[in-house]
C-alpha positions as CSV (number, residue, x, y, z in Angstrom):
1,M,60.9,189.9,27.7
2,F,59.3,193.1,26.4
3,K,58.8,195.7,29.2
4,P,57.7,199.1,27.9
5,K,58.4,202.2,29.9
6,Y,55.7,204.7,30.4
7,Q,53.6,206.6,33.0
8,I,49.9,207.1,33.2
9,T,49.6,210.9,33.4
10,N,46.5,212.8,34.5
11,K,45.8,213.6,30.8
12,I,45.9,209.9,29.8
13,L,43.7,208.9,32.8
14,S,41.2,211.7,32.0
15,D,41.0,210.6,28.3
16,L,40.6,206.9,29.2
17,T,37.8,207.8,31.6
18,K,35.9,209.8,28.9
19,I,36.5,207.0,26.4
20,V,34.9,204.4,28.7
21,E,31.9,206.7,29.2
22,I,31.4,207.1,25.5
23,K,31.9,203.4,24.9
24,S,29.0,202.7,27.4
25,L,26.8,205.3,25.7
26,V,27.4,203.9,22.3
27,E,26.7,200.4,23.4
28,K,23.4,201.4,24.9
29,S,22.4,203.6,22.0
30,N,19.2,202.6,20.2
31,I,19.7,202.8,16.5
32,T,18.2,200.4,13.9
33,P,20.3,197.6,12.4
34,A,20.1,199.2,9.0
35,R,21.6,202.4,10.4
36,E,24.3,200.5,12.2
37,I,25.3,198.7,9.0
38,F,25.3,202.1,7.3
39,L,27.6,203.6,9.9
40,K,30.0,200.6,9.6
41,K,30.1,201.1,5.9
42,I,31.0,204.8,6.3
43,A,33.8,203.8,8.7
44,T,35.1,201.1,6.4
45,I,35.4,203.7,3.6
46,G,37.0,206.2,6.0
47,M,39.5,203.8,7.4
48,T,40.5,202.5,4.0
49,H,40.9,206.0,2.6
50,S,42.8,207.3,5.7
51,S,45.2,204.4,6.2
52,T,46.1,204.1,2.5
53,S,46.5,207.9,2.2
54,I,49.0,207.9,5.0
55,E,51.1,205.6,2.9
56,G,50.8,208.0,-0.2
57,N,47.7,206.7,-2.0
58,T,46.1,209.6,-3.8
59,L,42.6,208.1,-4.4
60,D,40.0,210.4,-2.8
61,E,37.3,209.2,-0.5
62,Y,34.6,209.2,-3.2
63,Q,36.8,206.9,-5.4
64,V,37.3,204.6,-2.4
65,R,33.5,204.6,-1.9
66,M,33.0,203.6,-5.5
67,L,35.4,200.7,-5.2
68,A,33.7,199.6,-2.0
69,D,30.5,199.5,-4.0
70,G,32.1,197.4,-6.7
71,E,32.2,200.2,-9.3
72,K,35.2,201.1,-11.5
73,V,37.3,204.1,-11.1
74,V,39.9,205.7,-13.4
75,A,43.2,205.7,-11.5
76,D,46.6,204.0,-11.2
77,N,46.1,200.3,-11.1
78,K,48.5,199.8,-8.2
79,Q,46.6,202.4,-6.1
80,I,43.3,200.8,-6.9
81,L,44.6,197.4,-5.8
82,E,46.0,198.9,-2.6
83,V,42.5,200.2,-1.7
84,E,40.8,196.9,-2.7
85,N,43.3,195.0,-0.6
86,Y,42.6,197.1,2.4
87,L,38.8,196.7,2.0
88,K,39.3,192.9,1.9
89,S,41.7,193.1,4.9
90,L,39.0,194.9,7.0
91,E,36.6,192.0,6.1
92,L,39.4,189.6,7.4
93,I,39.6,191.6,10.6
94,D,35.9,191.1,11.2
95,K,36.2,187.3,10.6
96,I,39.1,187.0,13.0
97,H,37.3,189.1,15.6
98,E,34.2,186.9,15.3
99,S,36.2,183.6,15.7
100,K,39.0,184.4,18.1
101,K,39.6,186.3,21.4
102,S,43.3,187.0,20.6
103,F,45.6,187.0,17.6
104,G,49.1,185.5,17.1
105,E,51.8,185.2,14.5
106,K,49.6,183.4,12.0
107,E,47.0,186.2,12.0
108,I,49.8,188.8,11.6
109,L,51.1,187.0,8.5
110,D,47.6,186.5,7.1
111,I,46.8,190.2,7.4
112,H,50.0,191.2,5.8
113,K,49.3,188.8,3.0
114,S,45.9,190.4,2.5
115,V,47.3,193.9,2.5
116,T,50.2,193.3,0.1
117,T,49.1,190.6,-2.4
118,G,49.8,191.9,-5.9
119,L,51.7,194.9,-4.6
120,I,55.1,193.4,-3.7
121,D,57.2,190.4,-4.7
122,K,55.4,187.1,-4.0
123,N,58.2,185.8,-1.9
124,K,57.8,188.8,0.5
125,V,54.0,188.5,0.9
126,G,52.9,187.2,4.3
127,V,56.6,186.5,5.3
128,F,58.8,188.3,7.8
129,R,61.6,190.2,6.1
130,C,64.8,188.4,5.5
131,G,67.0,191.4,5.1
132,P,67.7,194.9,6.4
133,V,65.3,197.9,5.8
134,Y,65.9,201.6,6.3
135,I,63.3,204.3,6.8
136,M,64.0,207.3,4.7
137,N,62.5,210.7,4.5
138,I,62.5,212.1,1.0
139,S,62.2,215.9,0.6
140,L,60.4,217.7,-2.2
141,F,63.7,218.1,-3.9
142,G,64.5,214.4,-3.8
143,H,67.0,214.6,-1.0
144,R,67.0,211.3,1.0
145,E,67.6,211.3,4.8
146,L,67.8,208.2,7.0
147,V,65.4,208.7,9.9
148,Y,65.2,205.2,11.4
149,T,66.9,201.8,11.3
150,P,64.8,198.9,12.4
151,P,66.3,195.8,14.1
152,K,68.2,193.1,12.2
153,F,66.0,190.7,10.2
154,N,67.1,187.7,12.3
155,K,65.6,189.3,15.4
156,V,62.2,190.1,14.0
157,E,60.5,186.8,14.8
158,S,61.6,186.7,18.4
159,L,60.7,190.3,18.9
160,I,57.2,189.7,17.6
161,K,56.9,186.7,19.8
162,D,57.9,188.7,22.9
163,L,55.4,191.4,21.9
164,L,52.6,188.9,21.5
165,E,53.4,187.3,24.8
166,W,53.2,190.7,26.5
167,M,49.9,191.5,24.7
168,N,48.3,188.3,25.9
169,E,49.3,188.6,29.5
170,E,46.5,189.2,32.0
171,D,48.3,192.0,33.8
172,G,45.5,194.6,34.3
173,I,46.9,197.1,31.8
174,H,44.1,199.0,30.1
175,P,43.4,197.7,26.6
176,I,43.8,201.1,25.0
177,I,47.2,201.5,26.6
178,K,48.1,198.0,25.3
179,A,46.8,198.9,21.9
180,G,48.9,202.1,21.8
181,I,52.1,200.3,22.9
182,F,51.5,197.5,20.4
183,H,51.1,200.1,17.6
184,Y,54.4,201.7,18.6
185,Q,56.4,198.5,19.1
186,Y,55.1,196.8,15.9
187,V,56.1,199.9,13.8
188,S,59.5,199.9,15.5
189,I,60.2,196.2,14.8
190,H,59.1,196.9,11.2
191,P,58.7,193.1,10.5
192,F,58.1,193.3,6.8
193,T,59.8,194.9,3.8
194,D,56.5,196.8,3.0
195,G,53.0,197.1,4.3
196,N,54.1,197.7,7.9
197,G,52.0,200.8,8.5
198,R,48.8,199.4,7.1
199,S,49.1,196.1,8.9
200,T,50.0,197.9,12.2
201,R,46.8,199.9,12.0
202,L,44.7,196.9,11.1
203,L,46.1,194.8,13.9
204,T,45.6,197.6,16.4
205,L,42.0,197.7,15.4
206,L,41.7,194.0,15.7
207,Y,43.1,194.0,19.2
208,L,40.7,196.7,20.3
209,Y,37.7,194.8,18.8
210,Q,38.8,191.6,20.6
211,K,39.0,193.6,23.9
212,G,35.4,195.0,23.5
213,Y,36.3,198.4,22.1
214,V,34.1,198.1,19.1
215,F,32.0,201.3,19.0
216,K,29.6,199.6,16.6
217,K,32.6,199.4,14.2
218,S,32.0,203.0,13.4
219,M,35.2,204.7,14.7
220,I,37.8,205.8,12.2
221,L,41.0,206.1,14.4
222,D,43.1,206.4,11.2
223,N,41.5,209.8,10.4
224,F,43.3,211.3,13.4
225,Y,46.6,210.2,12.0
226,N,45.9,211.1,8.5
227,N,44.7,214.7,9.3
228,D,48.1,215.5,10.7
229,R,50.6,212.9,9.4
230,K,53.6,215.0,10.5
231,R,52.5,214.8,14.2
232,Y,51.7,211.1,13.9
233,Y,55.3,210.3,12.7
234,Q,56.9,212.8,15.1
235,N,55.2,211.0,18.1
236,L,56.4,207.6,16.8
237,Q,59.9,208.8,16.3
238,T,61.6,208.2,19.8
239,G,65.0,207.1,18.4
240,V,67.0,206.8,15.3
241,D,67.4,203.0,15.6
242,F,65.7,200.1,17.4
243,K,68.4,200.0,20.1
244,S,67.7,203.6,21.1
245,R,63.9,203.0,21.1
246,E,64.2,200.0,23.4
247,N,64.6,202.2,26.4
248,A,62.4,205.1,25.2
249,D,59.7,206.5,27.5
250,L,56.4,206.0,25.7
251,T,54.4,208.4,27.8
252,N,54.2,211.1,25.1
253,W,53.2,208.6,22.4
254,L,50.4,207.3,24.7
255,E,49.1,210.8,25.4
256,Y,48.9,211.3,21.7
257,F,47.3,207.9,21.1
258,T,44.6,208.3,23.8
259,E,44.0,211.8,22.6
260,G,43.3,210.6,19.1
261,F,41.2,207.7,20.4
262,L,39.0,210.1,22.4
263,F,38.7,212.6,19.5
264,E,37.4,209.9,17.1
265,A,35.2,208.3,19.8
266,Q,33.5,211.6,20.4
267,K,32.7,211.9,16.7
268,V,31.1,208.4,16.8
269,K,29.1,209.5,19.9
270,D,27.9,212.7,18.2
271,L,27.0,210.8,15.0
272,I,25.0,208.1,16.8
273,L,23.2,210.7,19.0
274,S,22.4,212.6,15.8
275,F,20.8,209.5,14.3
276,S,19.0,208.7,17.5
277,K,17.6,212.1,18.1
278,K,16.9,213.5,14.7
279,S,15.6,210.4,13.0
280,K,12.3,208.7,13.5
281,A,12.7,205.0,14.4
282,S,10.2,204.0,11.7
283,V,12.0,205.9,8.9
284,V,14.0,203.8,6.5
285,L,16.2,205.7,4.1
286,N,16.5,204.5,0.5
287,K,19.8,204.0,-1.3
288,D,20.0,207.5,-2.7
289,E,19.2,209.1,0.7
290,L,21.9,207.0,2.3
291,K,24.4,208.1,-0.3
292,I,23.6,211.8,0.5
293,V,23.9,211.2,4.3
294,D,27.2,209.3,3.7
295,F,28.6,212.2,1.8
296,V,27.6,214.7,4.6
297,V,29.1,212.5,7.3
298,N,32.4,212.2,5.6
299,L,32.8,215.7,4.2
300,G,30.8,217.8,6.7
301,K,28.2,219.3,4.3
302,I,26.6,219.0,0.9
303,T,25.0,221.2,-1.7
304,S,22.2,220.4,-4.2
305,D,24.8,220.6,-7.0
306,E,26.9,217.9,-5.3
307,V,23.7,215.7,-5.0
308,V,23.2,216.2,-8.8
309,N,26.7,214.9,-9.4
310,I,26.6,212.0,-6.9
311,L,23.2,210.7,-8.0
312,S,23.1,211.8,-11.6
313,V,19.7,213.4,-11.2
314,P,18.2,216.7,-12.2
315,K,18.6,219.6,-9.8
316,R,14.9,219.7,-8.9
317,T,15.1,216.0,-7.9
318,A,18.2,216.7,-5.8
319,Q,16.4,219.6,-4.1
320,D,13.4,217.4,-3.3
321,K,15.6,214.7,-1.8
322,L,17.4,217.2,0.4
323,K,14.1,218.7,1.5
324,K,12.8,215.3,2.5
325,L,15.9,214.7,4.6
326,V,15.4,218.0,6.3
327,D,11.7,217.3,7.0
328,L,12.8,214.0,8.6
329,K,15.3,215.9,10.7
330,V,18.2,213.9,9.3
331,L,19.8,217.0,7.8
332,K,19.7,220.7,8.6
333,K,19.5,223.5,6.0
334,K,22.1,226.3,6.2
335,G,22.4,229.5,4.2
336,S,20.1,230.7,1.5
337,G,20.0,231.0,-2.3
338,P,23.1,229.9,-4.1
339,N,24.9,229.6,-0.8
340,T,22.6,226.9,0.6
341,Y,24.2,223.8,2.0
342,Y,23.1,221.0,4.3
343,I,24.7,219.4,7.4
344,T,23.8,216.6,9.9
């Protein structure tokens, strides 16, 4: 039976308390359905970009946004398919969340299939691995270093079963703690030949949704990992093989996990409050205006030249659109002259 070792430190307890407060505020926030859909779309693009970037995908966020809109991009076909698969997998997460209160082995295999179809051999898609795998670190000079050895393939199915049984126990453990431990243990088991990181993050998200930690589906937890990938992997690395990880103390990992959760939850809170306070309830933004706001939310600011490129409009039109958003108090104008930019 799976029995993780950890302690609830004052830092973890403080972060969990703040997360619950933010969760309540977000749930009670009064934003229009259109804006909620818009926020979810931003998050979908952000999650897809961050999670695939962690695995080495080089498409930028604007290209991911184009693919989400059904547009074509010029890039490596495999990387395009990886992004398209992830977008479809997030849709699958929504469907499972709407129909079930928990997930099991079938959902794990279905999500893996969704993530990896067309990217790996057909006989490995949606199937637990049937051979050994080794996690290597490759330096800039091509030097390969073995950093972790997962359990033998014939133990994978029973280890996943034990993990799922623990996940579904009514034991009073906070859902965010369970989500963090699931994330760690699933990566440690490494149940597939490829696609483990992406399926881990998707399943963690699904579990949180099923336990009520939805945040209007606007939170991009993967951003926290992607912004400092080295720290992400360092916190996961508690042993060089599965046997050494079985007895590892997960307290440090959980402090990192709850810290990241709080950081991204606060961003959701700030964004929703910004929409609530700065926007008039009766205002409905058109497609071009939503694209501008989407760009600002993801990249922090925008200039009139960037609006020209995004919308393919004359500079005067771009300036007029930005002025309208400022007048509606959706954006703020900063700087002057050639140095003018806009923020939320």
